[in-house]
C-alpha positions as CSV (number, residue, x, y, z in Angstrom):
1,M,84.7,54.6,91.8
2,K,86.7,52.2,89.6
3,S,87.0,55.2,86.7
4,Y,88.6,57.4,89.6
5,P,92.0,56.3,89.2
6,Y,91.6,57.0,84.9
7,F,90.2,60.2,85.8
8,L,93.2,61.1,88.0
9,L,95.4,60.1,85.3
10,F,93.6,62.3,82.7
11,F,93.9,65.2,84.9
12,L,98.0,64.7,85.6
13,V,98.3,64.2,81.7
14,I,96.2,67.7,81.4
15,L,98.2,69.4,84.2
16,L,101.6,68.4,82.9
17,F,100.7,69.0,79.2
18,S,99.7,73.0,80.4
19,C,103.0,73.4,82.6
20,K,105.2,72.5,79.7
21,E,103.1,74.8,77.6
22,E,103.6,77.1,80.1
23,S,107.5,76.6,80.3
24,K,107.7,76.5,76.5
25,I,106.1,80.6,76.8
26,E,108.2,81.2,79.5
27,R,111.7,80.0,77.5
28,E,110.3,81.8,74.5
29,I,109.6,85.4,76.7
30,A,113.1,85.3,78.1
31,K,114.9,85.7,74.5
32,V,112.9,88.6,73.9
33,P,115.1,91.5,73.6
34,V,114.1,94.4,76.0
35,N,117.1,97.0,76.9
36,I,116.2,98.7,80.2
37,T,117.9,101.5,81.4
38,V,116.9,102.8,85.2
39,K,118.5,106.4,86.0
40,R,118.5,107.1,89.7
41,F,117.4,110.4,90.1
42,D,117.1,109.9,93.8
43,D,121.0,109.6,93.8
44,L,121.6,111.8,91.5
45,F,120.2,114.7,93.2
46,A,121.2,113.7,96.9
47,N,124.8,113.8,95.8
48,S,124.4,117.3,93.5
49,T,125.2,120.4,94.3
50,L,123.5,123.8,93.4
51,E,126.2,124.2,90.7
52,A,125.1,121.2,88.9
53,I,121.2,121.7,89.3
54,P,121.3,123.1,85.4
55,S,122.8,119.8,84.0
56,L,120.3,117.8,86.2
57,K,117.4,120.0,84.8
58,A,118.5,119.2,81.6
59,E,118.4,115.9,81.6
60,F,115.5,115.5,83.7
61,P,113.3,118.4,82.6
62,Y,109.8,117.1,83.6
63,L,111.1,116.8,86.9
64,F,111.8,120.9,87.3
65,P,108.6,123.0,86.8
66,K,110.0,126.2,85.1
67,V,108.2,128.1,87.9
68,V,110.3,126.8,90.5
69,P,113.5,128.8,90.8
70,D,117.0,127.3,91.4
71,S,117.0,128.8,95.1
72,I,114.3,126.0,96.2
73,W,116.3,123.5,94.7
74,A,118.9,124.7,96.7
75,L,116.9,124.9,99.8
76,K,115.9,121.2,99.1
77,L,119.2,119.9,99.0
78,K,120.0,120.4,102.3
79,D,116.0,120.0,103.5
80,T,115.9,117.6,106.3
81,L,112.9,115.9,105.2
82,Q,114.7,115.2,101.7
83,L,117.6,113.6,103.7
84,Q,115.7,111.6,105.7
85,L,113.7,110.4,102.7
86,K,116.9,109.3,100.8
87,E,118.4,107.6,104.3
88,E,115.2,105.5,104.5
89,V,115.1,104.5,100.8
90,D,118.8,103.7,101.0
91,K,118.2,101.0,103.7
92,T,115.0,99.6,101.9
93,F,117.0,100.0,98.4
94,E,120.4,99.1,99.1
95,D,120.9,98.8,95.4
96,F,118.1,98.3,92.6
97,D,119.6,95.5,91.0
98,T,116.3,93.2,92.0
99,E,114.0,95.3,91.3
100,K,115.5,96.0,87.6
101,A,115.8,92.4,87.1
102,G,112.0,91.9,87.7
103,L,111.2,95.3,85.8
104,E,113.4,93.6,82.9
105,S,111.4,90.5,83.1
106,L,107.8,92.3,83.5
107,F,108.5,94.5,80.3
108,K,110.1,91.3,78.5
109,H,106.4,89.8,79.0
110,I,105.1,92.7,77.9
111,K,106.7,93.0,74.7
112,Y,105.9,89.2,74.3
113,Y,102.1,90.0,74.7
114,F,102.0,93.1,73.3
115,P,104.8,93.3,70.2
116,R,104.5,96.9,69.5
117,Y,104.8,98.2,73.0
118,K,107.8,100.6,73.6
119,T,109.6,100.3,76.5
120,P,110.1,103.3,78.4
121,K,112.9,105.1,80.1
122,I,112.9,104.3,83.9
123,V,113.6,107.3,86.5
124,T,113.5,106.5,90.3
125,L,112.9,109.5,93.0
126,I,112.0,111.0,96.0
127,S,108.0,112.1,95.4
128,E,107.8,112.6,99.3
129,V,105.2,110.0,99.7
130,Q,102.7,110.9,97.3
131,Y,101.5,107.6,97.3
132,D,98.5,108.3,95.1
133,T,101.3,108.5,92.2
134,R,103.7,106.1,93.3
135,V,104.1,105.1,90.1
136,V,103.3,107.1,87.0
137,L,103.9,105.5,83.3
138,T,103.8,107.8,79.9
139,D,104.6,106.5,76.5
140,S,108.3,107.0,76.7
141,L,108.9,107.4,80.9
142,L,108.5,105.3,84.1
143,L,108.8,107.1,87.1
144,I,108.6,105.4,90.6
145,G,108.4,107.4,93.9
146,L,110.7,105.0,96.1
147,D,109.9,106.4,99.1
148,N,106.2,104.9,99.0
149,Y,107.8,101.2,99.0
150,L,109.5,101.5,102.9
151,G,107.1,99.2,104.0
152,A,103.7,99.0,105.9
153,D,104.7,99.7,109.4
154,H,107.5,102.6,108.5
155,F,107.2,105.7,110.5
156,F,106.6,107.6,107.4
157,Y,103.3,106.3,107.2
158,E,102.4,106.6,111.0
159,G,98.6,108.2,110.9
160,M,98.0,107.1,107.2
161,S,95.3,104.5,107.3
162,K,96.3,101.1,107.8
163,Y,94.5,99.8,104.3
164,I,96.8,102.3,103.0
165,A,100.3,102.0,104.5
166,K,99.6,97.9,103.7
167,G,100.2,98.8,100.1
168,L,103.2,100.7,100.2
169,D,106.0,97.8,100.4
170,K,108.4,97.2,97.7
171,Q,107.0,93.5,97.2
172,F,103.9,95.3,95.3
173,L,106.2,97.7,93.2
174,L,106.3,95.5,90.1
175,S,102.2,94.9,90.7
176,D,102.0,98.7,90.8
177,V,103.6,99.0,87.5
178,A,102.1,96.1,86.2
179,S,99.1,97.8,86.8
180,A,100.3,101.3,85.2
181,F,100.5,99.4,81.9
182,A,97.2,97.7,82.3
183,K,95.3,101.1,82.1
184,K,97.0,101.4,78.9
185,V,95.7,98.3,77.4
186,N,92.6,97.9,79.4
187,A,90.0,99.9,78.2
188,L,87.2,101.0,80.7
189,P,83.9,99.4,80.5
190,R,80.8,101.5,78.0
191,N,78.4,100.6,80.3
192,R,78.3,100.8,84.0
193,T,77.1,97.8,85.6
194,F,78.4,96.0,88.4
195,L,79.1,93.2,86.3
196,S,81.3,95.3,83.7
197,R,82.9,96.9,86.7
198,M,83.7,94.1,88.0
199,V,84.9,92.3,84.8
200,Y,87.5,95.3,83.9
201,H,89.1,94.4,87.3
202,G,89.1,91.0,86.4
203,K,91.0,91.4,82.9
204,E,93.6,93.8,84.8
205,L,94.5,91.0,87.3
206,Y,94.4,88.0,84.2
207,L,96.6,90.5,82.7
208,K,99.0,90.8,85.6
209,D,99.1,86.8,85.8
210,L,100.6,86.5,82.2
211,L,103.0,89.6,83.1
212,L,103.8,88.9,86.2
213,P,104.6,84.6,87.0
214,N,106.6,85.2,89.7
215,S,104.5,87.4,91.9
216,T,101.6,86.2,94.5
217,N,98.2,86.2,93.8
218,A,98.0,88.4,96.8
219,Q,100.6,90.7,95.4
220,K,98.8,91.0,92.7
221,I,95.4,91.9,94.1
222,G,97.3,93.8,96.9
223,F,96.0,91.6,99.3
224,T,97.9,90.3,102.2
225,A,98.3,86.8,102.4
226,E,95.4,86.3,105.4
227,E,93.1,88.3,103.2
228,L,93.3,86.0,99.7
229,V,92.9,83.0,102.2
230,W,89.9,85.2,103.8
231,A,88.4,85.9,100.1
232,Q,89.0,82.4,98.5
233,N,87.1,80.8,101.9
234,N,84.3,83.3,101.2
235,E,84.1,83.1,97.4
236,E,81.2,81.4,97.3
237,Q,79.4,83.5,100.1
238,I,80.3,86.7,98.7
239,W,79.3,85.6,95.0
240,R,75.6,84.2,97.0
241,Y,75.2,88.1,98.2
242,F,75.9,89.5,95.0
243,I,73.2,87.5,93.0
244,E,70.5,87.6,96.2
245,E,71.1,91.8,96.5
246,Q,70.8,91.5,92.0
247,L,73.6,93.7,92.2
248,L,75.1,92.1,89.2
249,Y,73.2,94.3,86.6
250,S,72.7,97.4,88.8
251,T,74.5,100.8,88.0
252,D,74.8,102.5,91.4
253,S,78.0,104.2,91.6
254,A,78.0,103.5,95.1
255,L,78.9,99.6,94.7
256,D,82.4,101.2,93.6
257,R,82.8,102.2,97.1
258,R,81.6,98.9,98.8
259,F,83.4,96.3,96.7
260,L,85.8,97.9,93.8
261,D,87.5,100.9,95.7
262,P,90.4,100.5,97.8
263,A,88.9,100.3,101.0
264,P,89.6,99.2,104.7
265,F,86.7,96.3,104.3
266,S,84.4,95.4,102.0
267,K,80.9,96.8,102.8
268,F,78.0,94.2,102.7
269,G,76.1,95.3,105.6
270,L,77.0,92.3,107.9
271,E,78.7,91.4,110.8
272,L,81.6,90.3,108.9
273,D,82.3,92.8,107.2
274,R,85.0,94.3,109.4
275,E,86.6,90.7,108.9
276,S,86.8,91.2,104.8
277,P,89.5,92.6,102.7
278,G,88.3,95.7,100.6
279,R,87.9,95.4,96.7
280,L,86.1,91.6,97.1
281,G,84.3,92.8,93.3
282,R,87.8,92.7,91.8
283,F,88.6,89.2,93.4
284,I,85.2,88.1,91.7
285,G,85.9,89.7,88.9
286,W,89.1,87.7,88.4
287,Q,87.6,84.4,89.1
288,I,85.4,85.1,86.4
289,V,88.0,86.0,83.6
290,K,89.9,83.1,84.6
291,K,87.2,80.4,84.6
292,Y,86.4,82.1,80.9
293,M,90.0,81.5,79.8
294,D,90.6,78.4,81.0
295,K,87.6,77.4,78.9
296,N,88.8,79.4,76.1
297,P,92.5,79.1,76.1
298,E,92.5,79.7,72.1
299,V,91.2,83.8,73.1
300,S,94.7,85.9,73.0
301,I,95.2,88.7,76.2
302,V,94.4,91.4,73.2
303,E,91.0,89.8,72.3
304,L,89.9,89.2,76.0
305,L,90.8,92.8,76.5
306,D,88.1,94.1,73.6
307,M,85.7,91.8,74.7
308,P,82.3,92.8,76.4
309,A,81.8,91.7,80.1
310,D,78.4,90.0,79.4
311,D,80.1,87.9,76.8
312,I,82.7,86.9,79.0
313,F,80.7,86.2,81.8
314,K,78.1,83.9,79.8
315,N,80.6,82.0,78.1
316,S,82.9,81.4,81.3
317,N,80.1,79.6,83.6
318,Y,81.2,81.0,86.6
319,K,80.4,79.0,89.7
320,P,82.8,80.0,92.8
321,R,83.9,77.0,94.6
322,K,82.3,75.7,97.3
């Protein structure tokens, strides 16, 4: 017991050193030059006229399919649903300054860790609640459907599954953009074991740890604060179930629906199922990757993304918290 104060002192020194290193990195990232341009197409279209449509089509050709005649756009300018969607977007996003600052920080972090990446032009729009494609990222363009971020209880989302609606909140906007970027640098695993798929999602979430230092862990994974606490409190039981059921090296695709895909809850086949959040396999993959990186801080994010799941798992010595 006499050694306890020395252990505590050692731990505090390590923690202080780690915080200083993180602060140093953040200061370097703040200096990264990034030119963010945001085009509010939702504003431009809402304030447009039929006569102005040709100039909008010239500036945003990718938003105007050639097969759609101008008469359709004329009708859309006066469409009741379109007008109401725009009104609700304006209530939620009185301006876009906070989101623009967040996007600038995100792309500074991306540029720091991936120097060759070219920052895309950002365009906001009304997508008529196409939540499956609320964020679209190409090599040069980032499209954000703002009507997909009005808040989980918004009346436009009535009748929608609650587990989907809860993610339609502006607190998740940056996380969604980071996920879209992650898909460009985080290759799908070559083998289809449950472990590989868990670690694949764990890599994405660890990447968000680096890119979104001001976001909460709940925002990164798309949980409520209560769901994150549930996952943390039950981490050992979740892991024990995966081990006892011999799931790690299973290639059963049904495991995706049970533990990885968006869902109202995870499916253990137990009474506690409905208490659990969905995607708990992603949460476990995240803990495995974090454990590995804690033990191997010299490994870069690029190296981590290229590393097989088996290597990460075996060298992480992952053990859930009790």
